[in-house]
LOGU-612110 format. One line per 3 residues: number of its first residue (from 0); for each residue x, y, z of N, C-alpha, C. Coordinates in pm, whole numbers, plus 50000, padded with zeros to 5 digits. Atoms other than C-alpha are relative to their C-alpha. Last residue first. Example, Ala and Ser with C-alpha at 12.3 -4.5 7.8 and 13.67 -1.06 7.14 Angstrom:
BEGIN
1> 49918:49881:49994:51367:49894:50714:49923:50109:50073 ~ 50089:49881:50000:51230:49550:50780:50090:50120:50000 $
***
This chain:
BEGIN
426> 50074:49879:49964:75972:46082:42485:49949:50067:49874 ~ 50017:49903:50108:76105:45731:42467:49921:50118:50052 ~ 50083:49889:49959:76248:45479:42711:49993:50098:49884 $
423> 50000:49884:50088:76377:45137:42615:49907:50106:50056 ~ 50104:49983:50100:76470:44845:42832:50017:50127:49921 ~ 50069:49875:49977:76683:44874:43146:49891:50026:49898 $
420> 50060:49994:49868:76793:44514:43166:49915:50123:50016 ~ 49939:49897:49918:76849:44476:42794:49927:50010:50131 ~ 50088:49891:49962:76734:44143:42653:50077:50101:50081 $
417> 49951:49928:49883:76961:43902:42468:49913:50119:50027 ~ 50076:50035:49881:76750:43686:42235:50050:50069:50123 ~ 50145:50000:50018:76999:43698:41955:49934:49955:50128 $
414> 50065:49926:49892:77350:43780:42076:49850:49999:49990 ~ 49950:50045:49871:77528:43512:41878:49928:50067:50113 ~ 50053:50132:49973:77307:43575:41579:50047:49949:50135 $
411> 50142:49985:49970:77382:43949:41596:49938:49865:50033 ~ 50011:49951:49864:77752:43878:41624:49854:50015:50039 ~ 49975:50111:49911:77726:43663:41315:49988:50044:50144 $
408> 50116:50089:50006:77554:43955:41131:50019:49880:50090 ~ 50095:49962:49897:77822:44192:41258:49876:49913:49996 ~ 50052:49864:50007:78074:44011:41057:49900:50024:50108 $
405> 50089:49970:49889:78277:43696:41012:49954:50142:49986 ~ 50127:50070:50014:78430:43549:40699:49904:50023:50113 ~ 50002:50116:49911:78783:43642:40796:49870:49922:49992 $
402> 49895:50095:50037:78830:43868:40495:49993:49874:50084 ~ 50034:50060:50128:78490:44038:40548:50103:49895:49962 ~ 50109:50094:49978:78560:44090:40917:49961:49932:49870 $
399> 49946:50118:49932:78898:44243:40841:49891:49895:50022 ~ 49929:50082:50098:78745:44476:40585:50054:49873:50063 ~ 49868:49947:50037:78496:44601:40846:50066:49907:49899 $
396> 49884:50078:49959:78130:44501:40855:50129:50063:49952 ~ 49943:50074:50111:77868:44780:40818:50121:49922:50047 ~ 49856:50017:49989:77654:44903:41106:50048:49913:49884 $
393> 49932:49875:49971:77305:45055:41091:50150:49986:50007 ~ 50023:49902:50106:77085:44792:40931:50082:50126:50019 ~ 50028:49864:49952:77210:44500:41134:49988:50097:49885 $
390> 49913:49911:50078:77176:44157:40971:49971:50142:50043 ~ 49887:50080:50047:77040:43878:41193:50099:50087:49923 ~ 49987:50005:50146:76820:44122:41381:50122:49919:49961 $
387> 50115:50066:50058:76702:44076:41741:50009:49985:49849 ~ 49956:50121:50066:77035:44144:41911:49888:49925:49931 ~ 50041:50118:49927:76880:44387:42156:50041:49870:49935 $
384> 49944:49993:49865:77074:44688:42028:49963:49879:50084 ~ 49858:50031:50005:76999:44590:41669:50061:49998:50140 ~ 49987:50139:50038:76625:44578:41734:50146:49957:49995 $
381> 50037:50081:49884:76640:44907:41924:50013:49851:49970 ~ 49889:49990:49905:76829:45073:41638:49971:49912:50122 ~ 49891:50085:50050:76569:44940:41395:50120:50004:50093 $
378> 50043:50140:49987:76285:45085:41605:50108:49906:49950 ~ 49984:50039:49859:76470:45415:41643:49961:49855:50020 ~ 49857:50013:49975:76502:45439:41264:50028:49959:50145 $
375> 49955:50123:50064:76130:45362:41221:50150:49980:50021 ~ 50038:50122:49928:76036:45620:41484:50049:49872:49934 ~ 50133:50042:50039:76240:45896:41316:49964:49871:50072 $
372> 50016:50050:50135:76541:46020:41506:49857:49964:49971 ~ 50102:49920:50066:76687:46158:41827:49991:49951:49856 ~ 50006:49983:50144:76878:45920:42052:49892:50098:49959 $
369> 50110:49905:50017:76995:45878:42410:50001:50045:49854 ~ 49979:49904:50108:77213:45565:42436:49874:50086:49986 ~ 50133:49943:50020:77233:45367:42760:50015:50117:49903 $
366> 50011:49856:50028:77554:45164:42733:49853:50039:49982 ~ 50046:49926:49884:77522:44820:42893:49992:50149:49979 ~ 50120:50055:49936:77732:44640:42635:49963:50078:50127 $
363> 49969:50116:49916:77982:44878:42475:49872:49946:50059 ~ 50100:50045:49903:77924:45122:42188:50048:49875:50072 ~ 50048:50136:50025:78231:45267:42020:49904:49958:50110 $
360> 50034:50072:49877:78286:45645:42022:49938:49864:49965 ~ 49916:50118:49984:78449:45751:41693:49965:49919:50125 ~ 50040:50103:50094:78166:45988:41602:50081:49872:50015 $
357> 49937:49991:50133:78238:46187:41916:49956:49885:49911 ~ 49877:50079:50013:77985:46179:42203:50059:50014:49861 ~ 49949:49983:50136:77734:46468:42225:50132:49922:49984 $
354> 50085:49930:50098:77686:46443:42602:50072:50018:49867 ~ 49914:49930:50095:77884:46175:42790:49911:50069:49897 ~ 50059:49969:50130:77685:46065:43096:50101:50078:49916 $
351> 50089:49885:50002:77895:45927:43380:49951:50024:49857 ~ 49941:49869:50022:78046:45582:43406:49894:50108:49999 ~ 49920:49964:49882:77996:45216:43486:50067:50135:49980 $
348> 50053:50074:49886:77714:45116:43248:50073:50036:50129 ~ 49944:50134:49984:77809:45390:43006:49946:49932:50126 ~ 49966:50023:49860:77567:45683:42963:50053:49857:50013 $
345> 49980:50140:49965:77564:45805:42605:50036:49992:50148 ~ 49918:50028:49882:77432:46138:42478:50009:49849:50019 ~ 49989:49880:49919:77258:46305:42184:50092:49980:50120 $
342> 49969:50043:49863:77316:46028:41931:50025:50126:50083 ~ 49918:49904:49926:77143:46135:41609:50018:49951:50142 ~ 50075:49907:49916:77016:45839:41407:50097:50092:50071 $
339> 50078:49911:50086:77152:45632:41117:49910:50095:50078 ~ 50144:50013:49983:77429:45462:41314:49927:50108:49921 ~ 50057:50106:50082:77786:45415:41195:49848:49998:50003 $
336> 50006:49962:50140:77924:45750:41318:49936:49895:49910 ~ 50107:49901:50016:77836:45664:41677:49985:50039:49854 ~ 49975:49866:49949:78056:45357:41655:49879:50091:49977 $
333> 50022:49898:50101:78005:44983:41620:50011:50138:50065 ~ 49880:49973:50076:78170:44752:41876:49982:50100:49888 ~ 49879:50006:49918:77843:44609:42009:50124:50016:49912 $
330> 49940:49868:49983:77565:44727:41781:50130:49997:50079 ~ 49943:49954:50126:77470:44383:41647:50070:50134:50014 ~ 50094:49952:50099:77418:44257:42001:50073:50048:49875 $
327> 50000:50083:50119:77657:44043:42199:49905:50045:49892 ~ 49875:50075:50018:77567:44216:42525:49988:49908:49879 ~ 49990:50131:49938:77271:44450:42486:50133:49933:49970 $
324> 49930:50093:50089:77292:44821:42408:50019:49868:50074 ~ 49883:50065:49942:77033:45011:42615:50058:49899:49902 ~ 49992:50143:50030:76794:45248:42438:50130:49944:50055 $
321> 49883:50046:49925:76681:45599:42540:50003:49849:49991 ~ 50006:50132:49937:76443:45755:42289:50129:49975:50076 ~ 49884:50035:49919:76360:46092:42136:49979:49864:50064 $
318> 50030:50007:49858:76125:46180:41849:50126:49958:50074 ~ 49903:50059:49911:76154:46281:41485:49950:50000:50143 ~ 50011:50144:50008:75853:46342:41264:50095:49931:50097 $
315> 49916:50066:50100:75842:46702:41378:49974:49850:49999 ~ 50064:49991:50131:75561:46893:41554:50079:49929:49891 ~ 50138:50050:49991:75652:46797:41911:49932:50000:49864 $
312> 49997:50146:50004:76023:46833:41834:49859:49942:50004 ~ 49977:50046:50137:75978:47200:41745:49993:49848:49991 ~ 50114:49962:50082:75820:47285:42081:50015:49949:49856 $
309> 50113:50084:49963:76079:47088:42277:49878:50031:49914 ~ 49974:50135:50049:76361:47258:42086:49884:49907:50031 ~ 50019:49999:50145:76212:47602:42144:50021:49861:49941 $
306> 50144:49992:50024:76178:47529:42516:49972:50000:49848 ~ 50060:50129:49968:76538:47408:42535:49850:50001:49976 ~ 49978:50098:50107:76666:47710:42341:49933:49867:50032 $
303> 49940:50120:49943:76513:47959:42581:50009:49892:49894 ~ 50079:50121:50021:76453:48291:42407:50074:49877:50051 ~ 49980:50053:50133:76660:48568:42568:49912:49876:49982 $
300> 49920:50122:50010:76527:48742:42875:50012:49959:49855 ~ 49927:50010:50128:76368:49065:42994:50086:49875:49999 ~ 49856:49975:49989:76132:48998:43286:50064:49992:49862 $
297> 49923:50065:50106:75752:49029:43277:50146:50042:50009 ~ 49896:49910:50050:75585:49116:43607:50081:49923:49897 ~ 49893:50063:50077:75260:48940:43691:50093:50107:49946 $
294> 49957:49909:50106:75034:49066:43967:50121:49938:49934 ~ 49859:49963:50006:74857:48809:44177:50023:50101:49887 ~ 49966:49946:50130:74501:48741:44290:50143:50052:50002 $
291> 49926:49875:50004:74433:48516:44588:50030:50041:49856 ~ 50090:49887:49991:74159:48256:44625:50071:50134:49985 ~ 50101:49998:50106:74363:47966:44493:49917:50128:50002 $
288> 50134:50012:49943:74669:48036:44709:49896:50016:49889 ~ 50102:49912:50059:75014:47972:44563:49864:49972:50062 ~ 50020:49881:49916:75271:47816:44797:49893:50093:49945 $
285> 50071:50035:49876:75244:47467:44646:49971:50123:50085 ~ 50142:50019:50030:75334:47605:44301:49920:49968:50125 ~ 50064:49869:50010:75664:47738:44434:49851:49987:49974 $
282> 49998:49940:49866:75770:47393:44551:49936:50138:49999 ~ 50107:50058:49920:75658:47241:44221:49994:50063:50139 ~ 49958:50114:49919:75881:47480:44029:49884:49950:50085 $
279> 49906:49967:49894:75710:47706:43776:50035:49876:50079 ~ 49920:50118:49969:75503:47702:43457:50108:50041:50099 ~ 49857:49978:49977:75244:47983:43458:50065:49866:50033 $
276> 49937:50128:49970:74892:47979:43319:50150:50019:50004 ~ 49872:50025:50066:74718:48316:43337:50053:49864:50045 ~ 49933:50124:49958:74359:48404:43418:50127:49982:49918 $
273> 49931:49976:49873:74215:48758:43403:50068:49875:50053 ~ 50069:49906:49913:74126:48726:43035:50081:50031:50125 ~ 50139:49996:50042:74291:48418:42894:49924:50090:50096 $
270> 50080:49896:49936:74672:48417:42907:49861:49996:49942 ~ 50123:49962:50066:74909:48129:42831:49923:50102:50082 ~ 50037:50094:50105:75242:47967:42909:49871:50038:49928 $
267> 50139:49984:50040:75417:48233:43118:49970:49906:49883 ~ 50014:49971:50142:75744:48103:43257:49853:50007:49965 ~ 50030:50109:50091:75836:48103:43625:49993:50047:49856 $
264> 49956:49967:50134:75928:48304:43929:49972:49880:49910 ~ 49936:50104:50081:75753:48285:44264:50043:50059:49867 ~ 50037:50133:49955:75599:48483:44552:50078:49892:49924 $
261> 49986:50097:50109:75750:48830:44522:49975:49860:50054 ~ 49905:50107:49968:75610:49057:44789:50004:49902:49883 ~ 49942:50069:50116:75422:49387:44773:50105:49898:50041 $
258> 49889:49921:50052:75240:49459:45100:50061:49925:49883 ~ 50011:49860:49951:74908:49350:45251:50112:50091:49950 ~ 50068:49974:49873:74822:49260:44979:50054:49904:50106 $
255> 50010:49855:49974:75013:49300:44651:49936:50033:50134 ~ 50117:49979:49916:75142:48944:44600:49997:50148:50039 ~ 49989:49913:49882:75386:48926:44312:49865:50004:50071 $
252> 50130:49983:49938:75431:48650:44052:50019:50079:50130 ~ 50003:50012:49855:75745:48687:43840:49858:50023:50047 ~ 50084:49911:49919:75770:48630:43468:50024:49975:50149 $
249> 49961:50023:49860:75994:48485:43196:49929:50103:50087 ~ 49933:49893:49924:75800:48515:42871:50037:49952:50140 ~ 49856:50013:50007:75728:48195:42675:50075:50108:50075 $
246> 49948:50128:49954:75362:48265:42605:50150:49991:49976 ~ 50031:50112:50088:75295:48634:42555:50061:49872:50056 ~ 49944:50128:49955:75280:48945:42774:49953:49888:49908 $
243> 49917:50060:50105:75207:49262:42574:50062:49868:50043 ~ 50073:50012:50126:74913:49377:42786:50080:49928:49893 ~ 49984:49886:50090:75092:49306:43112:49930:49976:49867 $
240> 49877:49999:50081:74944:49025:43323:50010:50127:49918 ~ 50012:49882:50085:74686:49091:43598:50127:50011:49917 ~ 49888:49907:50006:74645:48758:43770:49967:50115:49909 $
237> 50064:49871:50029:74405:48486:43879:50108:50107:50008 ~ 50022:49908:49889:74618:48174:43863:49923:50122:49951 ~ 50082:49887:50044:74644:47867:43639:49967:50086:50121 $
234> 50110:49961:49912:74931:47639:43741:49928:50119:49938 ~ 50070:49888:50062:75181:47446:43529:49875:50029:50082 ~ 50144:50014:50016:75422:47227:43721:49944:50123:49933 $
231> 50073:49877:50024:75797:47169:43749:49852:49969:49980 ~ 50002:49917:49881:76011:46895:43902:49927:50131:49984 ~ 50021:50073:49875:76095:46736:43568:50008:50095:50120 $
228> 49879:50064:49952:76068:46990:43282:49970:49922:50128 ~ 49959:49961:49865:75728:47064:43136:50123:49921:50042 ~ 49899:49894:50006:75695:47039:42756:50046:50046:50138 $
225> 49875:50042:50063:75519:46699:42741:50109:50107:49998 ~ 49922:50103:49931:75263:46809:43003:50131:49963:49933 ~ 49877:49946:49942:75152:47134:42841:50091:49892:50056 $
222> 50002:49950:49863:74889:46988:42610:50136:50047:50047 ~ 50067:49872:49983:74908:46769:42305:50005:50041:50145 ~ 50007:49956:49861:75125:46484:42183:49939:50139:50009 $
219> 49901:49899:49964:75044:46382:41827:49979:50043:50143 ~ 50050:49864:49994:74843:46065:41797:50110:50095:50042 ~ 50013:49942:49867:75010:45742:41694:49950:50142:49991 $
216> 50036:49859:49995:75023:45510:41395:49989:50044:50145 ~ 50049:49960:49868:75179:45174:41313:49976:50150:49998 ~ 50079:49877:50004:75249:44990:40987:49945:50027:50139 $
213> 50032:49957:49863:75507:44719:40918:49926:50132:49992 ~ 49953:50102:49905:75584:44512:40607:49964:50035:50144 ~ 49977:49949:49865:75383:44721:40359:50037:49884:50092 $
210> 50044:50094:49897:75417:44616:39993:50037:50054:50139 ~ 50120:49958:49930:75442:44911:39755:49948:49905:50105 ~ 50119:50033:50079:75685:44778:39491:49870:50028:50074 $
207> 50005:49920:50121:75982:44962:39644:49876:49971:49916 ~ 49903:50039:50102:75911:44808:39983:49983:50087:49876 ~ 50063:50030:50128:75728:44979:40269:50109:49969:49898 $
204> 49898:50060:50085:75820:44992:40638:49930:49958:49871 ~ 50033:50096:50104:75591:45228:40827:50127:49951:49932 ~ 49879:50082:50010:75583:45442:41141:49970:49887:49904 $
201> 50014:50124:50076:75323:45720:41121:50136:49932:49995 ~ 49874:50067:50030:75278:46013:41360:49971:49867:49930 ~ 49882:49920:49965:75008:46276:41418:50131:49937:49957 $
198> 49915:50078:49910:74720:46115:41229:50128:50080:50027 ~ 49974:49924:49879:74463:46356:41081:50082:49924:50103 ~ 50066:50058:49883:74330:46098:40836:50032:50072:50130 $
195> 50135:50050:50025:74395:46243:40492:49927:49959:50127 ~ 50090:49899:50055:74692:46464:40573:49857:49951:49992 ~ 50018:49891:49904:74878:46227:40806:49896:50100:49950 $
192> 50080:50051:49889:74819:45927:40579:49975:50109:50104 ~ 50138:50018:50045:74940:46125:40277:49911:49949:50112 ~ 50065:49869:50014:75255:46255:40446:49853:49984:49962 $
189> 50017:49942:49866:75353:45906:40560:49925:50132:49993 ~ 50103:50076:49931:75292:45761:40213:49972:50056:50139 ~ 50128:49963:50058:75489:46035:40038:49885:49929:50073 $
186> 50031:49863:49960:75781:45985:40276:49865:50046:49946 ~ 50035:50000:49857:75774:45607:40230:49961:50140:50046 ~ 50133:50060:49987:75762:45637:39852:49956:50000:50145 $
183> 50096:49900:50045:76057:45877:39859:49857:49948:50011 ~ 50008:49896:49897:76254:45630:40071:49900:50109:49961 ~ 50061:50052:49880:76178:45337:39838:49983:50105:50108 $
180> 49915:50095:49931:76249:45535:39522:49931:49953:50128 ~ 49950:49963:49868:75967:45697:39325:50089:49890:50057 ~ 49858:49967:50004:75941:45620:38951:50058:50032:50137 $
177> 49916:50119:49997:75610:45436:38988:50149:50031:50008 ~ 49926:50015:50125:75421:45751:39081:50097:49882:50011 ~ 49882:49915:50008:75198:45694:39381:50071:49975:49868 $
174> 49921:50009:50123:74849:45551:39428:50114:50102:50002 ~ 49946:49871:50043:74688:45491:39766:50089:49978:49879 ~ 49891:50013:50097:74467:45193:39844:50041:50138:49952 $
171> 49997:49902:50107:74255:45200:40157:50122:49981:49911 ~ 50037:50051:50131:74222:44874:40349:50002:50101:49887 ~ 49969:50139:50031:74221:45030:40693:49952:49962:49861 $
168> 49886:50011:50092:74213:45411:40696:50028:49857:49956 ~ 50013:49909:50113:73864:45460:40840:50112:49983:49899 ~ 50094:50062:50094:73885:45152:41062:49983:50086:49875 $
165> 49933:50114:50063:74199:45295:41222:49908:49934:49898 ~ 49903:49945:50094:74024:45628:41285:50074:49888:49927 ~ 50073:49948:50114:73727:45451:41441:50094:50055:49894 $
162> 50039:50110:50091:73958:45245:41661:49924:50049:49878 ~ 50129:50060:49971:74103:45570:41802:49970:49886:49904 ~ 50102:49949:50092:74475:45638:41757:49870:49925:50026 $
159> 50054:50085:50107:74692:45557:42055:49895:50072:49917 ~ 50140:50030:49972:74883:45829:42244:49943:49917:49886 ~ 50093:49904:50058:75252:45799:42165:49858:49961:50041 $
156> 49988:49869:49934:75512:45628:42389:49915:50108:49935 ~ 49960:49990:49860:75530:45322:42158:50014:50146:50041 ~ 49861:49962:49980:75348:45346:41827:50028:50016:50149 $
153> 49986:49874:49926:75020:45156:41805:50148:50028:50023 ~ 49950:49997:49863:74977:44884:41544:49999:50140:50059 ~ 49951:49864:49977:74759:44851:41234:50039:50012:50146 $
150> 49856:49994:50025:74736:44476:41164:50057:50140:50012 ~ 49926:50079:49900:74394:44423:41325:50150:50003:49980 ~ 50000:49938:49867:74247:44712:41127:50087:49923:50098 $
147> 50129:50000:49928:74345:44578:40786:50015:50051:50142 ~ 50040:50129:49943:74671:44685:40617:49863:50008:50067 ~ 49981:50001:49856:74702:44994:40395:49947:49870:50059 $
144> 50124:50030:49927:74722:44920:40023:50030:49993:50149 ~ 49968:50037:49862:75005:45087:39832:49868:49983:50074 ~ 50114:50002:49910:74960:45099:39454:50044:49949:50137 $
141> 49975:50098:49895:75262:45200:39250:49886:50009:50099 ~ 49998:49962:49861:75142:45377:38939:50045:49884:50087 ~ 49906:49891:49983:75179:45379:38560:50021:50035:50148 $
138> 49878:50041:49931:75027:45032:38515:50101:50110:50020 ~ 49905:49892:50025:74774:45139:38248:50133:49971:50067 ~ 49945:50011:50134:74598:44805:38247:50104:50107:49973 $
135> 49908:50113:50003:74553:44797:38625:50066:49988:49861 ~ 49877:49962:49930:74409:45146:38612:50101:49887:49997 ~ 49929:49902:50082:74156:45048:38345:50133:50037:50065 $
132> 49925:50066:50105:74060:44732:38531:50078:50096:49914 ~ 50080:50037:50116:73964:44930:38838:50087:49934:49894 ~ 49972:49918:50117:74173:44923:39151:49917:49951:49882 $
129> 49915:50060:50103:74008:44755:39447:50021:50097:49884 ~ 50040:50130:50050:73876:44950:39741:50098:49949:49896 ~ 50057:50083:49896:73943:45321:39777:49958:49867:49937 $
126> 50114:50076:50044:74182:45503:39549:49947:49922:50119 ~ 50079:50082:49909:74427:45776:39634:49887:49930:49928 ~ 49922:50088:49916:74721:45937:39454:49917:49913:50092 $
123> 50042:49989:49861:74567:46110:39156:50067:49892:50082 ~ 49893:49984:49903:74780:46103:38840:49956:50017:50142 ~ 49937:49868:50012:74542:46161:38550:50103:50025:50108 $
120> 49931:49989:50128:74452:45795:38502:50073:50133:49986 ~ 49888:50095:50001:74374:45759:38870:50079:50011:49872 ~ 49890:49941:49924:74169:46077:38864:50118:49906:50008 $
117> 49946:49883:50069:73948:45950:38582:50120:50055:50074 ~ 49931:50038:50123:73900:45603:38727:50065:50120:49933 ~ 49885:50085:49966:73822:45719:39080:50078:49964:49875 $
114> 49892:49913:49951:73601:46004:38956:50124:49918:50032 ~ 49946:49929:50116:73394:45761:38752:50115:50090:50042 ~ 49919:50096:50075:73355:45539:39057:50061:50065:49875 $
111> 49877:50027:49925:73243:45839:39264:50089:49902:49925 ~ 49911:49885:50005:72994:45960:39003:50131:49975:50071 ~ 49949:49986:50137:72841:45615:38958:50099:50116:49991 $
108> 49906:50109:50028:72811:45556:39332:50062:50015:49862 ~ 49879:49982:49918:72658:45897:39402:50104:49893:49969 ~ 49918:49898:50064:72418:45857:39114:50128:50027:50075 $
105> 49943:50059:50120:72299:45531:39266:50084:50099:49922 ~ 49879:50078:49967:72267:45701:39605:50061:49930:49880 ~ 49880:49918:49981:72031:45960:39439:50124:49919:50040 $
102> 49911:50010:50115:71776:45702:39313:50133:50074:50023 ~ 49956:50139:50019:71595:45643:39643:50105:49989:49890 ~ 49921:50043:49885:71576:46011:39744:50054:49860:49981 $
99> 49871:49930:50003:71466:46120:39393:50090:49954:50115 ~ 49920:50059:50108:71196:45853:39388:50138:50065:49994 ~ 49953:50132:49956:71071:45970:39727:50086:49932:49895 $
96> 49889:49978:49908:71058:46332:39611:50055:49867:50051 ~ 49887:49946:50076:70847:46231:39313:50122:50021:50089 ~ 49938:50113:50070:70620:46012:39529:50122:50048:49921 $
93> 49930:50080:49898:70557:46309:39759:50070:49882:49935 ~ 49879:49928:49960:70479:46529:39459:50080:49922:50104 ~ 49901:50011:50108:70236:46271:39320:50131:50070:50037 $
90> 49948:50136:50002:70056:46240:39653:50107:49983:49892 ~ 49913:50017:49882:70022:46618:39685:50062:49861:49999 ~ 49877:49925:50025:69889:46642:39329:50098:49986:50116 $
87> 49920:50073:50098:69637:46359:39386:50131:50073:49967 ~ 49938:50124:49947:69519:46511:39712:50086:49927:49898 ~ 50085:50114:50031:69465:46857:39554:50068:49872:50048 $
84> 50050:50063:49878:69666:47118:39738:49902:49887:49972 ~ 49892:50044:49912:69886:47226:39449:49949:49920:50118 ~ 50068:50071:49891:69609:47239:39188:50104:49943:50096 $
81> 49969:50143:49995:69783:47496:38972:49937:49935:50124 ~ 50023:50052:49866:69600:47830:38950:50026:49849:50000 ~ 50063:50131:49996:69713:48031:38650:49988:49954:50144 $
78> 50144:49997:49981:69771:48406:38657:49932:49866:50001 ~ 50066:49962:50125:70118:48440:38506:49848:49987:50010 ~ 49959:49866:50042:70289:48452:38849:49930:50044:49872 $
75> 50074:49902:49920:70091:48152:38975:50032:50141:49952 ~ 50139:50005:50044:70227:47938:38692:49915:50101:50075 ~ 50009:49935:50131:70578:48054:38764:49859:50001:49948 $
72> 49998:49855:49978:70532:47966:39131:49992:50076:49868 ~ 50129:49962:49939:70429:47613:39032:49993:50150:50025 ~ 50105:50005:50103:70720:47573:38790:49865:50041:50057 $
69> 49978:49895:50099:70971:47695:39049:49890:50001:49895 ~ 50037:49869:49947:70831:47486:39333:50012:50109:49895 ~ 50144:49997:49973:70838:47160:39139:49956:50137:50049 $
66> 50071:49997:50129:71182:47228:38999:49850:50009:50020 ~ 49980:49867:50060:71323:47318:39341:49926:50012:49867 ~ 50088:49906:49930:71169:47007:39494:50012:50140:49942 $
63> 50137:50029:50042:71336:46794:39227:49903:50096:50067 ~ 50013:49954:50138:71674:46966:39282:49859:49971:49946 ~ 50011:49854:50010:71639:46937:39659:49979:50045:49856 $
60> 50136:49959:49964:71564:46564:39659:49983:50150:49978 ~ 50093:50057:50096:71883:46483:39468:49856:50041:50027 ~ 49988:49928:50126:72091:46726:39676:49901:49948:49896 $
57> 50055:49866:49983:71965:46585:40005:50005:50079:49870 ~ 50146:50015:49991:72027:46229:39891:49934:50137:50013 ~ 50050:50021:50136:72379:46331:39780:49848:49980:50000 $
54> 49987:49876:50076:72454:46483:40120:49944:49982:49860 ~ 50108:49909:49967:72317:46184:40307:50005:50129:49922 ~ 50121:50037:50073:72552:45950:40123:49885:50096:50028 $
51> 50099:50069:49914:72863:46127:40246:49870:49974:49923 ~ 50099:49908:49946:73102:46215:39959:49903:49923:50090 ~ 50134:50033:50045:73396:45978:39914:49899:50091:50068 $
48> 50069:50093:49911:73741:46132:39959:49859:49978:49946 ~ 49936:50130:50013:74000:46324:39759:49940:49899:50097 ~ 49962:50048:49867:73856:46653:39893:50074:49867:49998 $
45> 49953:49893:49912:73838:46847:39565:50053:49947:50132 ~ 49891:49922:50060:73819:46575:39300:50057:50100:50100 ~ 49880:50085:50008:73618:46334:39515:50118:50078:49943 $
42> 49952:50020:49863:73369:46610:39604:50128:49915:50000 ~ 49935:49877:49955:73334:46712:39239:50058:49985:50138 ~ 49878:49982:50077:73265:46355:39128:50077:50125:50046 $
39> 49903:50101:49956:73015:46294:39407:50133:50017:49928 ~ 49952:49963:49866:72834:46623:39338:50105:49902:50049 ~ 49911:49884:50014:72815:46548:38965:50055:50043:50135 $
36> 49874:50043:50060:72677:46201:39039:50098:50115:49983 ~ 49924:50075:49900:72415:46337:39280:50134:49954:49945 ~ 49954:49906:49897:72302:46602:39030:50083:49927:50105 $
33> 49899:49910:50056:72289:46358:38739:50055:50094:50106 ~ 49875:50075:50023:72112:46087:38939:50109:50092:49950 ~ 49940:50028:49869:71849:46331:39070:50133:49927:49985 $
30> 49949:49874:49947:71778:46462:38718:50069:49979:50135 ~ 49877:49967:50075:71749:46108:38583:50062:50129:50054 ~ 49898:50097:49960:71500:46019:38858:50133:50030:49930 $
27> 49951:49962:49867:71300:46337:38800:50112:49907:50047 ~ 49921:49877:50018:71274:46258:38429:50058:50046:50133 ~ 49872:50040:50059:71164:45902:38509:50090:50122:49979 $
24> 49920:50062:49894:70897:46040:38743:50136:49955:49947 ~ 49956:49895:49908:70770:46271:38467:50087:49943:50112 ~ 49897:49920:50066:70762:45994:38208:50054:50108:50095 $
21> 49878:50080:50008:70578:45761:38446:50113:50079:49936 ~ 49941:50008:49866:70321:46029:38533:50131:49922:49997 ~ 49938:49869:49972:70259:46103:38164:50065:50000:50137 $
18> 49886:49981:50089:70201:45734:38095:50070:50131:50029 ~ 49881:50081:49965:69987:45675:38405:50121:50027:49911 ~ 49935:50004:50132:69736:45962:38350:50133:49925:50016 $
15> 50107:50039:50090:69507:45905:38653:50048:50001:49855 ~ 49986:50138:50044:69835:45899:38847:49881:49952:49918 ~ 50048:50097:49903:69833:46274:38861:50012:49861:49944 $
12> 50018:50134:50052:70028:46540:38678:49950:49910:50112 ~ 50134:50027:49948:70018:46910:38737:49958:49863:49948 ~ 50011:50145:49990:70379:46997:38694:49869:49968:50068 $
9> 49985:50056:49868:70340:47357:38592:49986:49848:49998 ~ 50128:50041:49943:70394:47446:38230:50021:49940:50138 ~ 50033:50139:50022:70724:47619:38158:49870:49962:50067 $
6> 49976:50081:49881:70720:47995:38168:49956:49858:49971 ~ 50017:50144:50025:70748:48227:37869:50040:49923:50126 ~ 49881:50074:49959:70698:48586:37979:49974:49851:49982 $
3> 50019:50112:49906:70433:48778:37789:50131:49927:50026 ~ 50019:50128:50067:70544:49104:37622:49983:49888:50103 ~ 49882:50053:50066:70495:49417:37826:49970:49867:49935 $
0> 49950:50122:49935:70166:49582:37900:50118:49946:49920 $
***
């Protein structure tokens, strides 16, 4: 026979021995706290978020149950017979697991708070709640606190973010390096909110010291609708597409019974088994029969720049808008080269659309300006176009205006309150 294997004594403690029972329960409590705290710290380090309470309770109970089972099985393996089914042993084990479940949330809190302090001192960028005294003393970071739920707005023309998502991000404090400029701080903040909370778009005005003046969020556009041109529709049909057909291919739909006949032409948007989604003119879509099967023929063609642009714009921070310049507004008399957004086209009040206007083009009252830019830049352009700002952010006064003591700021005051008839459109 081989040498005896050393196995720890089984936990065979009852409440008839109060001192030993108290020591054992205290040991289990400490073990549960340590495991829950380590899990909370690791979770905060890896996911930069607070671990769910149920997970730590499960871990705290599991480690105690594992110890009880391991010691009991070890005793059985060496020939002993622990009183596992005795009422006092069962009661003690249940109490042990209950103590672990009650104590585990305390370990979760301690581990999470420790992680917050440690990661803040080492350069982490997120804290929840108030900053600890240690972080305040160090002062190496710019703290940006997100506004409460009621002050988180919805971005125009974007799908709103759910109230639960807003409540999740409300009041959170994010840490950033103090050396960042105002624009760099804004970019880091936008990227962090998108990453942590799954928000598609963020429009924020933040000062260099981390104070938020404006904060709005929106969901990213999804589905085929935003990419369909006016007068077109997407239809799912039973079809037999080529094996190498992919989304974006120019295709033709052919009816094979009773004789081959081309029914419509369009663009393939998706394939799933024997079903294909095709974007085509509304008039062609009305002629398709639901019960009929079609054959799809792929046509050679170059990639469509408009489709690529629409696809890229959906994933970018920039969006499109159409804004009317109001009479007496801060933008009246300024040029395309003065604004901080891309001017794709201008439609004068009494003229035809001018695509890609020159930088020297001066805005006149009633001009409908088609823009591409970030939501915050479009919002400032809209404010200037409506005469709502005393000092325009996109146009600088000329030397003559400076010498005469007048400028675009006076023009803005003169035109304050002027509303555009056509309003603002965005896509």
